[in-house]
N, C-alpha and C positions, 0 to 999 in steps of 0.2 A: 204659905201661911199667911197670916197678917195678926201682927198682934199687936192690941192698943193697948200703947205705956199711959194712954194720959188722955181723961176728958173733960171740956170742962160745959157748962150751954149755966145760960141764963134767958130772961121773957124773949130774948129776943135774936136770939145767938148761940150758935154751936160749934164744940171745937174737934175736932178728932188729932191725936196725933197714931201713929204708927205706925211697925215698923215692916217694913215688907222684907222678903230675903235682907240684903245686905247694902236695901235705901230705907231712906227716915220717910214719911208723909206726912202732909201734916194738910189736915181739910177743916174750911173751916164758911161755914152757914148760914148768914142773915139772912134774920125773918123783912119781908119787906113789906108785903097784908098781905090779908089771906088770901093760901093758895102758891104764892109769889114768893120764892128765895135767888139769893144773888151766890155763891157760891164760890170761892176761891178751895183753887189747891194751889197747894208747893211740896215740888218731892225734891231731894236735894242723898247724894253718899256721907256726908259730914256731919256726923253726929253735932257737935259742936254751931256749926250753921242753919239745922235744924233747930236747934236751941231757941237760941237768939230771935227766929223767926216765928216760932211757937210764943215769944214774951210778948215777940212786939205783936201777932194776934187777939192772945190774952187782956192784954194790957186795951187794947180798941175795941174790944167787946165791955168793957168795965169802965169806958166813959175816957176815959183817957187822951193824951195825946201824946203818945209814943216819938221825940223826932231827936236824933244822933244824926249832927253836923259833923264838917271835917272845917276844921280852923286853920287849917295848916297854909292856904295861900293868906291867912286874914278878918279880918274883922268886914268887910265888905263884898268881897265872894266864898263865902262858906256853901257847901253842896251839901249832898247829903250820902252818915259814909256807908257803898260799896265797894264792892269787887271794880265793878266799872268806873269807878269816878277819883279812884283812890291815883296819887299821883302821880307821875312816872318818876319825881325826885326823890319819895319818898318805898318806890319797888313794885308799883302801882298792884295790882291783883294781889302778885303771888305775898307782897308784904299786909295784905287786904285777909286772905286765907292762914295768915299762921296770925299777925298778931293785932287785927281790928276789937276785939272784948279790953284790950291793955292798952288802946291808942293814945299814949297825948296829947294826939289832936282831937281828940274823937267827941265832942261837945252833946251839950243836951239843949 
């Protein structure tokens, strides 16, 4: 059974955050033209990751440009802050899953 935890909608976008068993699902629908929608679905068991992705999608829907980068490698080599991009020197994906919200190298 699906439980809707949050819904957001504006003129061009609808975002749904739901829980289905132990999984959290975020579904975003963007209106492109009459009768045409672009959909994106994200599913995870980690509540914090789901909230972060929800925040990202809502910011995009409101017209913002959320960009979080990793400045560990220096100013010239910034990459997006994701599990697959987390440097091995920091602990790679395991470090990112635990500390990604409070990482000192995470910048906007």
